[in-house]
N, C-alpha and C positions, 0 to 999 in steps of 0.2 A: 876469795873477795873479786879479784879480777872477772869470773864467766859472770858472777850476780851484777857488777859495773858494767860490763859490756852488753850485759842482755839488757839491763835498763837502758839501753842505748845511752850511758853516759850523765842519765836522770839522777840516779838515785847518791844520795848525797847520805852524811855518815849517819842522819838519825835513820832511816832507810834500808839504808847499807847492813846497822847495827842487827836490829829489826828484823831482816830478811836472815843474817848470820845465825840468830836466836832461834829462829822461827825451824832451822835447818838442823837444829842440835847441837852449835858450835859453844863453847863457852867463852864469852868472849865480852871485853865492857866497851861500852861508848868509847872511853877515853882511847882504848887501844885502836878502834876501829880510824879515828879521827886523824892517829898521830902516824901509824900505815896508809892512809887517803895523804898526809902532807908528805912520807917520803918519796912516796911514789908521784906527786906531785897531779893527785888526780883531784878536779874540780866538778860538778855537778855543772851538767848548765841545766839553764834556765828554759823551760815549753812554754814557749808562749803559745797563749788560747786565740784564736782569732773569731769574733764574732761578726755575726751577718747582722748588719744593721735593718732598719726596718723601712728605708725608706723615709724618713722625715726631711732628713735634708735637702730632698728635692722637694717638696713641697715645701718649706720656710723659703728656699730659694725664690718660688714662684711669687710668695704673698711676704715683701718686706714688712718689717718691723718698725711702722711710723711712729709707735709710738716713744720706743728707744733716745729714736733722737730730740724727742722735744724735752724740755726740762720745764717742769713745776716750781712756781714761787711760794705759793702757800697750798695748802691742806683742800680737798673737795675739787682740783682742777682734771683729775686725772684720775679712773681706776681702774688698777686692773684683776680679772680673775685667772684661776685656774681651777681646775679640775684634776686631783687622784684618787687613787682610791687603798683601801690596807681593810688588811685581813680582821676579820673578829669573828669569833671563835672560828664556826667550819662556813663560812660563807665572809666573800666581798662586800664588803660598804664605799660607796662614793663618796666624797666632799668634794662639794664647790667652796671657793673662797672668793669673795670677791675683799680685792685692798685697795687703802686708799696708796698712792704714788707717793703722792708726797712725805709722806708721815710712817708711811708702812706700815699704817695702823689699820686690824681686822675688820673692816667694816658691814660683813654678811659671810655666815658662811650656811650651810647646809648637807646634812647627811641623806644619803638614799640609798637601796637596792639595786638603782639602775641608772647607766650612766646615760643620761640626758641634758639635753641641752637647756631645759627650764631652770636646773638644777642650778645654772649657774646664772641665770637673771631672775625673774621670779620669781617669788616665794622664799628667798631666801629669809632666813632668823637673824634682826638685828639687834645685838646687844645693847641695853642702855648704858648711857655714856656714863656714867659709875663703875657700871660691870668692867669696862676694857682698863686693861693694862694702862693704857696712854689716855686719859681722858681728853678732851680737846681741852684747847686754851682760850 
C-alpha cells in the first residue's frame, strides 16, 4: 500500500488505492484499506487543476458595465442580451436572447448555426404575450 500511495504522490485516497490493490491481485476490502490508511494517518491531498483564462477579464476592464449601476422602476426601460451555444446532435447551435432587465422576462430569442451579431439584434423571434411565462401586467 505504501508503494502505491507514494507512487501517486499521495493523491490516491482509499477508493483509488483499493482499486489499484485489486488490480494487482490483492484480496482486500475497501473497509480494510480505509482502516489501514486511518491507522497510518495517510490522507490524500487534493490536486488543484490550474486553468488558463481566456483573457476576457482585460477586455471587460476596458469596457465598464454602465447598465449594472442603473436601476429600473418599470419594464421596458433596459433590455439586455446574451449569446450562448448549446450542443444539439453533433453540431453547435448559438442562442441569442434579449431580456427585460426589470422583469427578467424573455423578450426575444433566436437560434442560429453561426455566431453573428445580427442574431442578437434584428430578426429575433418575439413570442406573443400569452405564450410568455410572465405575461405583461
